[in-house]
Residue, then its C-alpha position, 0 to 999 in steps of 0.5 A: x590190358x595193354x599196360x599188363x602186355x608191355x609188363x609181361x613182354x618187358x618182364x621176359x625182356x629182363x628175364x632173357x638178358x641176364x648175365x649167364x654166369x661162366x662155369x670154370x675150365x677145370x685142367x690137369x697136371x699134364x708135364x712131359x715124362x723126362x728122358x730116360x737115365x741109364x741105370x741097372x735096377x735097385x733090387x728094392x720097392x720103393x712106396x711113394x707115399x702121399x703129398x703133404x702141405x698145408x691148406x693153401x696147397x691142398x686145394x682144387x683152386x689154382x692159386x696165385x699170390x698178389x700183394x701178399x695173398x693167395x687168391x683163387x682164379x675164378x674160371x680155372x681150377x685144377x680136375x683133382x687135386x695137386x697132391x693126388x695128381x703129383x703123387x700120380x707123377x712121381x709113381x708113373x716117373x720112377x716105375x718109367x726110369x726101372x730105378x726100383x725093383x717097383x714102384x707102389x703107391x701108399x695104398x698099396x699092401x705091398x711090402x716096401x724097402x723104402x718110403x719116400x715122403x714128400x712135403x709141397x711147400x709153395x704152388x702158386x702162381x707169383x705176379x711180382x713187377x708185373x711179370x708172373x710165374x709158377x713157384x712149386x717148391x717141393x721137399x723129399x725123403x727117403x727112408x727104410x722101411x725097417x728101422x725108419x733110418x733117413x737116407x736122404x732128403x733133397x729140396x726142389x725148387x722151380x720156378x717157370x715164368x708165365x707166358x699167357x695170361x689167366x689160369x691156361x698160360x698158370x697150368x702151362x708154367x705149372x707143367x713145366x716147372x713139375x717137369x724141373x721138380x721131377x727131373x732133380x728127383x730122378x737124378x737124386x734117387x738114381x744118386x740114393x741107389x745102394 
């Protein structure tokens, strides 16, 4: 009987010391919006299309590149797809600048005069010489809805040093890099107005 009690006690002690797996933290892109650009608004309506990209940049995983391979952080991920959040950021920032009469998303039924397409080419943290940095590279195209003429194209390439370890440090750097992307986009759109 003693042995049975001892086995049962050891069994429950063994169960209580099992390693509890950590749940990943969710992070959201929250860049600061840039200072307002002085302008007189364009009478046209701009539709911001969904951000496109390959499967490596269209995931909720926070990715880093080390030794040539893309890997996800184990305990950190995006609360929503970066492509979805970037579309929201672009719409909000363009609308706040008042560059166009209105700015709508691709889900809107409103008629638009211009279409902003974007292709996300890089959205990753890169480890190089023990100095990690984030790399955000995106190509924008401004197209007329009628006739589908390309008004202009711009490649924005932003990098920012990661100063803190783990996914939280990468997220802070991503926010800074996205701020630069937004500033460059707004400046370019300001130049493209009639």
